[in-house]
C-alpha positions in Angstrom: 10.7 58.4 -16.5 9.3 58.6 -13.4 12.3 59.3 -11.0 12.7 62.3 -14.1 10.3 64.4 -11.5 11.8 63.8 -8.6 15.8 64.9 -10.4 14.2 68.3 -11.2 12.1 68.6 -7.6 15.8 67.3 -5.5 18.1 69.8 -8.3 15.4 72.6 -7.9 15.8 72.1 -4.0 19.1 72.2 -4.8 19.5 75.1 -6.6 16.9 77.4 -4.2 18.6 76.2 -0.4 21.7 77.5 -2.2 20.6 80.8 -3.5 19.2 81.4 0.2 22.2 80.3 2.0 24.1 83.1 -0.3 20.9 85.7 1.1 22.9 85.2 4.7 24.7 87.5 6.0 27.9 87.1 7.5 30.8 88.5 9.0 33.8 86.7 9.5 37.4 88.4 11.9 40.3 86.5 12.8 40.6 86.4 16.1 44.0 87.1 18.5 45.4 82.9 16.8 44.5 83.2 13.5 41.7 81.1 13.4 37.7 82.1 11.3 35.7 83.0 13.2 31.5 83.6 11.5 28.8 85.1 12.1 25.5 83.6 11.0 22.0 83.6 11.8 21.5 80.3 13.6 23.4 76.8 14.1 21.4 75.8 10.8 23.5 78.0 8.5 27.2 76.6 7.9 29.8 78.9 7.7 31.4 80.1 4.1 35.3 78.9 5.5 33.7 75.6 5.5 33.5 75.6 1.7 36.4 72.9 0.2 36.6 71.3 3.5 35.4 67.2 2.9 31.5 66.7 4.0 33.2 64.3 6.9 34.3 67.7 8.1 31.3 69.5 6.3 29.0 66.6 8.1 31.2 67.6 11.8 31.0 70.6 12.4 26.7 70.5 11.5 26.9 68.5 14.3 28.4 70.1 16.7 26.3 73.1 15.9 23.1 71.0 17.4 25.5 69.4 20.6 26.4 72.6 22.0 24.6 71.9 25.2 27.2 68.6 24.8 30.4 69.4 23.7 29.9 72.0 26.7 31.2 69.7 28.9 33.8 67.7 26.9 37.6 68.5 27.0 39.7 69.1 23.6 42.9 67.7 24.3 44.9 69.5 21.1 46.4 71.9 22.9 43.5 74.8 22.1 43.2 76.0 25.4 46.8 77.6 24.5 47.1 78.1 21.8 43.1 79.3 21.5 42.0 79.7 24.9 38.9 77.2 24.5 37.4 76.0 27.3 35.8 73.1 25.3 35.8 70.4 22.8 32.7 73.6 21.4 34.9 76.0 21.0 37.1 74.4 17.8 33.4 74.8 16.3 31.6 77.5 18.0 32.8 80.0 19.4 29.1 81.3 21.4 25.7 81.1 20.6 24.7 84.3 21.0 20.7 85.2 22.6 19.3 86.1 18.5 19.8 82.2 18.0 23.2 83.6 15.7 26.6 80.7 16.0 29.9 82.9 15.6 31.4 79.7 14.3 35.5 79.1 14.4 37.5 77.5 11.9 39.9 75.6 14.3 38.6 72.2 14.0 39.1 72.7 10.0 42.3 72.0 10.5 42.3 69.4 13.7 42.0 66.0 13.2 42.3 65.4 17.9 38.8 68.2 17.2 37.1 66.5 14.6 37.3 63.1 16.6 36.0 63.4 20.3 33.7 65.7 18.7 31.9 62.7 16.4 32.1 60.7 19.2 31.0 62.6 21.8 27.7 63.1 20.0 27.5 59.5 18.9 27.4 58.6 22.3 24.9 60.9 23.1 22.9 59.4 19.7 23.2 55.6 21.7 21.4 57.8 24.9 25.4 57.4 26.6 24.6 59.9 29.7 27.1 63.8 29.4 28.6 62.0 32.2 30.1 58.9 30.5 31.2 60.7 27.6 33.3 63.2 29.5 34.1 60.2 31.2 35.0 58.1 28.0 37.3 60.8 27.1 38.9 62.1 29.4 40.6 58.0 29.8 40.9 58.1 25.8 42.9 61.1 25.1 44.5 61.1 29.0 47.9 59.9 27.6 49.8 60.3 24.6 47.5 64.3 24.0 48.2 67.7 25.2 46.5 68.7 28.5 43.0 69.1 28.2 40.8 72.6 28.2 39.8 73.7 31.4 36.0 72.0 31.3 34.5 72.5 34.2 32.4 68.8 34.7 28.6 68.2 34.4 26.8 68.5 36.7 
């Protein structure tokens, strides 16, 4: 019986969060390469194009949105530099963060296992205490053979 109150509270929380996210203004448009881009109010508000995606994809997007300071230094090896003009693994998920904190998301990562894997590995290593340079070196070594040319991502300082 005491769990009934917790369940009701959890359901109400889910309903409220679902309603509030529907009120968030978002704007979608296609980039020149066909990727869907969507602007949300902040990294806390995920884009609507993630609806219908797996929980794993949504989790990587959520983590990537909060890890742009790391992912901007990590190259991507899926070929997106040529096909989409990406500069780093960050761009597979986030095109840019505006001065007002709003985020322009990119749906490229929803269709690319390489992008998802690089982001997940990099974020996990950062959580384990690795430096950005250590992470960059690991990614460069792991993906240097058998993958597309990397994005032209500058080396971290």
